[in-house]
Each structure stands twice: as structure tokens, then as C-alpha cells.
C-alpha positions as CSV (number, residue, x, y, z in Angstrom):
1,M,0.0,0.0,0.0
2,S,1.4,3.4,-1.0
3,R,1.9,6.1,1.5
4,R,-0.8,8.8,1.5
5,R,0.7,12.1,0.4
6,L,0.3,15.0,2.7
7,T,-1.2,18.3,1.4
8,Q,0.8,21.5,1.7
9,Q,-1.6,22.7,4.3
10,Q,-1.1,19.5,6.4
11,R,2.7,19.8,6.1
12,A,2.5,23.4,7.2
13,R,0.4,22.4,10.2
14,I,2.7,19.6,11.2
15,E,5.7,21.8,10.9
16,S,4.0,24.5,13.0
17,I,3.2,22.0,15.8
18,Q,6.7,20.6,15.7
19,E,8.3,24.1,15.8
20,R,6.2,25.0,19.0
21,R,7.4,21.8,20.6
22,R,11.0,22.5,19.7
23,T,10.8,26.0,21.1
24,K,9.4,24.7,24.4
25,L,12.1,22.1,24.7
26,A,14.8,24.6,23.8
27,E,13.5,26.9,26.6
28,R,13.6,24.0,29.1
29,A,17.2,23.1,28.0
30,E,18.4,26.7,28.3
31,K,16.8,27.0,31.8
32,S,18.5,23.8,32.9
33,L,21.9,25.1,31.6
34,S,21.5,28.3,33.6
35,D,20.7,26.2,36.7
36,A,23.9,24.2,36.0
37,S,26.0,27.4,36.3
38,E,29.7,26.4,36.3
39,T,29.3,22.6,36.0
40,P,32.1,21.4,33.6
41,S,31.1,19.8,30.3
42,Q,32.1,16.2,29.5
43,E,31.8,13.7,26.7
44,G,29.2,10.9,26.6
45,R,27.3,8.6,24.3
46,V,23.6,8.4,23.5
47,V,22.2,5.0,24.4
48,I,18.5,5.9,24.5
49,R,16.3,8.3,22.5
50,H,12.7,8.8,23.4
51,G,11.1,11.7,21.6
52,A,13.3,14.7,22.2
53,T,14.8,13.3,25.4
54,L,18.1,11.3,25.5
55,G,19.7,8.8,27.8
56,V,23.4,9.6,27.8
57,V,26.0,7.4,29.4
58,D,29.1,9.0,31.0
59,E,32.6,7.5,31.2
60,N,31.7,5.7,34.4
61,G,28.7,4.0,32.9
62,Q,26.0,6.1,34.6
63,V,23.0,7.0,32.5
64,F,21.7,10.6,32.6
65,Q,18.4,11.9,31.3
66,C,19.3,14.8,29.0
67,L,17.5,17.5,27.1
68,I,19.0,18.8,23.8
69,R,20.2,22.4,23.3
70,Q,18.7,24.0,20.3
71,N,20.4,24.0,16.9
72,I,22.9,21.3,17.5
73,G,21.4,18.8,15.2
74,H,19.4,15.6,15.8
75,P,21.3,13.3,18.2
76,V,20.4,9.6,17.9
77,C,21.5,6.3,19.5
78,G,25.2,5.7,19.0
79,D,26.0,9.4,18.8
80,R,29.0,10.8,20.8
81,V,28.0,14.1,22.4
82,V,29.2,16.9,24.7
83,W,26.9,17.4,27.6
84,Q,26.7,19.2,30.9
85,P,25.3,17.7,34.1
86,V,22.4,19.6,35.8
87,D,22.2,17.4,38.9
88,D,23.0,13.8,39.8
89,H,20.5,12.4,37.3
90,R,19.9,15.0,34.6
91,G,21.9,17.0,32.0
92,V,21.8,19.0,28.8
93,V,23.5,17.9,25.5
94,T,25.3,21.0,24.1
95,A,27.1,19.6,21.1
96,L,27.2,16.7,18.7
97,Q,30.5,15.1,17.9
98,P,31.5,14.2,14.3
99,R,29.9,10.9,13.1
100,V,31.7,8.0,11.5
101,S,28.4,6.8,9.9
102,V,24.7,7.6,10.1
103,L,21.7,5.7,8.9
104,S,18.9,8.0,7.8
105,R,15.6,8.0,6.1
106,P,13.4,10.8,4.6
107,D,10.8,12.3,6.9
108,Y,7.3,13.4,5.7
109,S,8.8,16.5,4.0
110,G,11.6,14.6,2.3
111,R,14.3,15.8,4.7
112,E,16.9,13.3,6.0
113,K,16.0,12.0,9.5
114,P,18.9,10.2,11.3
115,L,18.0,6.9,12.9
116,A,21.3,5.6,14.3
117,A,24.9,6.9,14.3
118,N,28.4,5.4,14.4
119,I,27.1,2.0,13.4
120,T,29.4,-0.4,11.7
121,Q,27.0,-3.1,10.5
122,L,23.5,-3.2,9.0
123,V,21.8,-6.6,9.5
124,V,18.9,-7.1,7.0
125,V,16.5,-9.7,8.5
126,L,14.4,-11.7,6.0
127,A,12.1,-14.7,6.5
128,P,10.1,-17.1,4.3
129,R,6.9,-15.4,5.6
130,P,6.2,-12.6,4.9
131,E,7.5,-13.2,1.4
132,P,10.8,-11.2,1.0
133,S,11.0,-8.3,-1.3
134,G,14.2,-8.2,-3.4
135,Y,13.5,-4.5,-4.1
136,L,13.4,-3.7,-0.4
137,L,16.5,-5.8,0.3
138,D,18.4,-4.0,-2.4
139,Q,17.4,-0.6,-0.8
140,Y,18.9,-1.8,2.5
141,L,22.1,-2.9,0.9
142,I,22.4,0.3,-1.1
143,A,22.0,2.2,2.2
144,A,24.9,0.2,3.8
145,E,27.1,0.7,0.7
146,T,26.4,4.4,0.6
147,I,27.3,5.1,4.3
148,G,30.2,2.7,4.2
149,I,29.2,0.0,6.7
150,R,29.2,-3.8,6.5
151,P,25.9,-5.4,5.4
152,L,24.8,-8.8,6.6
153,I,21.8,-10.8,5.5
154,A,20.1,-12.9,8.2
155,I,17.4,-15.3,7.1
156,N,15.2,-15.9,10.1
157,K,12.4,-18.5,10.6
158,I,14.4,-21.0,8.7
159,D,12.6,-23.7,10.7
160,L,9.5,-23.0,8.5
161,L,11.2,-24.6,5.6
162,E,12.2,-28.2,4.9
163,N,14.2,-30.0,2.3
164,E,13.5,-28.9,-1.3
165,G,11.5,-25.9,-0.2
166,K,14.4,-24.7,1.9
167,Q,16.8,-25.3,-1.0
168,R,14.6,-23.3,-3.4
169,F,14.2,-20.4,-1.0
170,L,17.9,-20.2,-0.3
171,S,18.9,-20.5,-3.9
172,A,17.2,-17.2,-4.6
173,Y,20.0,-15.5,-2.6
174,D,22.9,-17.2,-4.3
175,L,23.3,-14.1,-6.4
176,Y,24.0,-12.1,-3.3
177,R,26.6,-14.6,-2.1
178,R,28.3,-14.2,-5.5
179,I,28.4,-10.5,-5.2
180,G,30.1,-11.0,-1.8
181,Y,27.4,-10.5,0.7
182,E,27.4,-12.8,3.7
183,L,24.3,-14.7,4.7
184,V,23.4,-16.5,8.0
185,E,20.5,-18.8,8.5
186,V,18.8,-18.5,11.9
187,S,15.7,-19.5,13.9
188,A,15.0,-17.3,16.9
189,K,12.3,-19.8,17.9
190,L,14.5,-22.8,17.9
191,A,17.8,-20.9,18.7
192,H,19.2,-22.4,15.5
193,G,22.2,-20.6,14.0
194,L,22.4,-18.0,16.7
195,D,26.1,-18.8,17.4
196,S,27.0,-17.9,13.8
197,L,25.0,-14.6,14.0
198,I,26.6,-13.8,17.4
199,Q,30.0,-14.2,15.8
200,H,29.1,-11.7,13.1
201,L,27.8,-9.2,15.7
202,A,30.9,-9.5,18.0
203,G,32.9,-6.3,18.0
204,E,30.4,-4.4,15.8
205,T,27.8,-1.8,16.5
206,S,24.8,-3.3,14.6
207,I,21.3,-2.3,13.8
208,L,18.6,-4.8,12.7
209,V,16.3,-3.8,9.8
210,G,13.6,-5.6,7.8
211,Q,10.0,-5.5,6.9
212,S,7.3,-6.1,9.6
213,G,6.8,-9.7,10.6
214,V,10.2,-11.1,9.9
215,G,10.9,-11.6,13.6
216,K,13.3,-8.8,14.5
217,S,11.9,-8.6,18.0
218,S,12.2,-12.4,18.5
219,L,15.8,-12.2,17.3
220,I,16.6,-9.3,19.7
221,N,15.0,-11.3,22.6
222,A,17.1,-14.4,21.7
223,L,20.3,-12.3,21.4
224,L,19.6,-10.5,24.6
225,P,18.4,-13.1,27.2
226,N,18.5,-10.4,29.9
227,L,16.6,-7.9,27.8
228,E,13.9,-7.2,30.5
229,I,16.6,-6.7,33.2
230,E,18.7,-4.5,30.9
231,T,15.6,-2.5,29.8
232,G,14.5,-2.0,33.4
233,R,18.0,-0.9,34.4
234,L,18.2,1.7,31.6
235,S,14.7,2.9,32.2
236,E,15.3,3.4,35.9
237,A,18.7,5.1,35.3
238,S,17.5,7.4,32.6
239,G,14.0,8.1,34.1
240,L,12.5,7.7,30.6
241,G,10.3,4.7,31.5
242,R,9.6,1.6,29.3
243,H,8.3,3.2,26.1
244,T,9.3,0.1,24.1
245,T,7.3,1.0,20.9
246,S,8.8,4.5,20.6
247,T,12.2,4.3,22.2
248,A,15.5,3.6,20.4
249,T,18.0,1.8,22.6
250,C,21.6,0.7,22.3
251,Y,22.2,-2.6,24.1
252,N,25.5,-4.3,25.0
253,L,25.8,-7.9,23.8
254,Q,27.2,-10.5,26.3
255,E,29.6,-11.8,23.7
256,G,30.8,-8.4,22.7
257,G,29.5,-5.8,20.4
258,E,26.4,-3.6,20.5
259,L,22.9,-3.8,19.1
260,I,20.7,-0.8,18.4
261,D,17.0,-1.4,18.5
262,S,15.2,1.5,16.8
263,P,11.5,1.7,16.0
264,G,12.3,4.0,13.1
265,V,13.5,1.2,10.9
266,R,10.2,-0.7,10.8
267,S,9.5,1.2,7.6
268,F,12.4,2.3,5.4
269,R,13.0,4.4,2.3
270,L,16.3,5.5,0.8
271,T,17.3,9.1,1.2
272,K,17.8,11.1,-1.9
273,L,20.6,9.8,-4.0
274,S,22.0,10.8,-7.4
275,R,22.1,8.3,-10.2
276,G,25.8,8.0,-9.7
277,Q,25.4,7.2,-6.0
278,L,22.8,4.6,-6.9
279,E,25.2,3.0,-9.3
280,Q,27.9,2.8,-6.7
281,G,25.4,1.2,-4.3
282,F,25.5,-1.9,-6.6
283,P,29.1,-3.3,-6.1
284,E,28.9,-5.7,-9.0
285,F,28.3,-2.7,-11.3
286,R,31.5,-1.0,-10.3
287,P,34.0,-2.9,-12.7
288,F,31.8,-1.9,-15.6
289,L,31.0,1.7,-14.8
290,G,32.6,4.2,-17.2
291,H,33.0,1.5,-19.9
292,C,29.7,2.1,-21.7
293,R,29.8,3.6,-25.2
294,F,27.9,6.7,-24.0
295,N,28.9,8.7,-20.9
296,N,25.3,9.2,-20.0
297,C,24.2,5.6,-20.6
298,S,21.0,4.8,-18.8
299,H,21.6,1.0,-19.0
300,L,18.2,0.7,-20.6
301,H,18.6,0.2,-24.4
302,E,21.8,2.0,-25.6
303,P,24.2,0.1,-27.8
304,G,27.5,-0.7,-26.2
305,C,26.1,-0.7,-22.6
306,A,28.8,-2.4,-20.4
307,I,26.2,-3.3,-17.7
308,R,24.0,-5.1,-20.2
309,Q,27.0,-6.9,-21.7
310,A,27.8,-8.0,-18.2
311,I,24.3,-9.4,-17.8
312,E,24.7,-11.4,-21.0
313,A,28.0,-12.7,-19.7
314,G,26.3,-13.8,-16.4
315,E,28.3,-11.3,-14.3
316,V,25.4,-9.1,-13.3
317,S,21.9,-10.2,-12.4
318,P,19.0,-8.8,-14.5
319,Q,16.9,-8.7,-11.3
320,R,19.4,-6.3,-9.7
321,L,19.5,-4.1,-12.9
322,D,15.7,-3.9,-12.9
323,N,15.7,-2.8,-9.3
324,F,18.4,-0.2,-10.1
325,L,16.4,1.2,-13.0
326,H,13.2,1.4,-10.9
327,L,15.1,3.3,-8.1
328,A,16.7,5.6,-10.6
329,Q,13.4,6.4,-12.2
330,S,11.8,7.0,-8.8
331,A,14.7,9.3,-7.9
332,T,14.3,11.3,-11.1
333,S,10.5,11.6,-10.8
334,G,10.8,12.5,-7.1
335,Q,8.7,9.4,-6.0
336,S,9.6,7.0,-3.1
């Protein structure tokens, strides 16, 4: 189902409401800063985001509930920030440190909205049901390629398949293995394949993405056996409560590494990319880019197209080219 487009009047009304909220929060943040007087600033890391309020962990591992000073950007889970304590439990974030990476999606007005920062791995979760979308999978992979982080494909609910059905399902992803993407097969329900997934998560700051119903929550529960305890600890420490459906949280994995659980990735669209950026998002295209007869080759029907010649040679999948062409057309027409 396509997203209902907002009218200009509706967009203006939403923006007006959000601006009033931002102003009120900015006033609260400035008042808190004046109350803090000469308290020295320090560095911290965002481990919780609920609305416009952050949970920031200091160098000693203590979590503080923090407001955000106006005009510093949009801090998200994983961000490194400069903040100033107000009391033993609260503070104000005053600056955003440079990011190594940031995963974003467009908001209702088309502007980029950050979802998670300083991540090193994007784990795309698929399942036999609901039926996977290769078009959506390619968008996730393009996002990972564009921001320079490692993509991993995790096929969950593998217990739903047997014998030939399983072989047929997995064979559809052989083309991604040939490109160089790693795949792991898991079953959160039966705890099958979790060891392999945990090995891939160790030492990484990962975020799980995927369409609704693929079992991301079940995987998170399986990977974090003490999730309730950890959620309770963070909620109590930050004073933000257990708003599980609207709170982004960064958890420490027992075996090493971090896992960001963000409600913002339940639906996903690519941010605005140029045609050249889209081409670079398909790593198997790269050896052939710049070798077409025409510099502005669309890879549709031009003679001497190196990408189409690569398809004939079996080096590029026609399915992947179709998805690229669809995304390129959508970007040109301004559609999502």
C-alpha cells in the first residue's frame, strides 16, 4: 500500500506544531543550563532516545536523562556528544561530535532524518513469511554501501522450511553470495544458527532492519536473554520509562558488540541519492561503470552498454539491474 501524500496545508500544520514543541524544549534546555552554572562539560554517548529526550551514558557507565540544546542537530542512538550535568541524574546535551556513519531515512517532508549513528553493520532480516522483497532488500544494501558500513543478510524463521522448499528459497539468494554479501540462517524460535549470528555481531555496532513480521523482536530477545533486566536498568537510570514502541535503545551484547533497536527502521526508504550514487550502491556494477559507449548511458537500451553486456556474460543479475532502473526512475520523478 502506497503512503498517503500530505497536502501542503497539512505539512505546514505539522511543521508549526513541531516548531512549537522544539521551542518549548529549547527553553527548558536553556533554563537547565542556567541552573547548572559552572558545572564542567564532559563527553558521553547516546544509548537511549525517546522523543526529544536522551539517555546519555558517561565515562563511568552512569546514564543521565538529557535535554537537547537548540540548533545542535538531531542526536540519535550511537552518537557521541558533549553534555553538561544539571544534577545527579539530569543533564543537557550541548554539542554533537562528528559521526563515522549515520543511517537516515526521509521524513514526511523529504528531509533526512537520522535513525542511528556510528554503526558499523547493517543486519537485514528476511524470512520465508512474509514473502521477502528483493526490491526492499536492495534498498537496505544500497544504504549500507552508501554510508560505508558492513551489510549482513540474516534469514530468520528458517525452521518454517524443509528439504526442497528450503533449497529453493535459499537459492534465490545465491546471487547475493556471488556479489560478496554474507548470509546467515537462523531460527529465533529454535535458537538455531544464533552462534553464527553472534560471531558476526561481536565487535560491531549493529542495527537490525527488515519488513514487519520477519521476527526482528524475536531475534533481539534471543540475542539479549537479559533484555527485560537491561531495559529495566536503563529505564530506571534514565528516568524515561519503558516506552518500548517509541524508544530507540543501544544494548551491550554479552559476547561483545552492541545492538541498536530502533522503531524508526520498521519502515524504510532511501534518502535522496544521485544516479551515480545509486550505481555505486551496486558493487557488482563497479567494474563496468565508465565503460559504456555513451557517458550518460541509462543502461536501458543504448548500444555498447557495459552493464547489459555483463548481464549477457552472467556477471550481473538482470533482477538487480531492474531494481536499479526502478530506483533511478523514482529518484528522477521524485517518488519514493
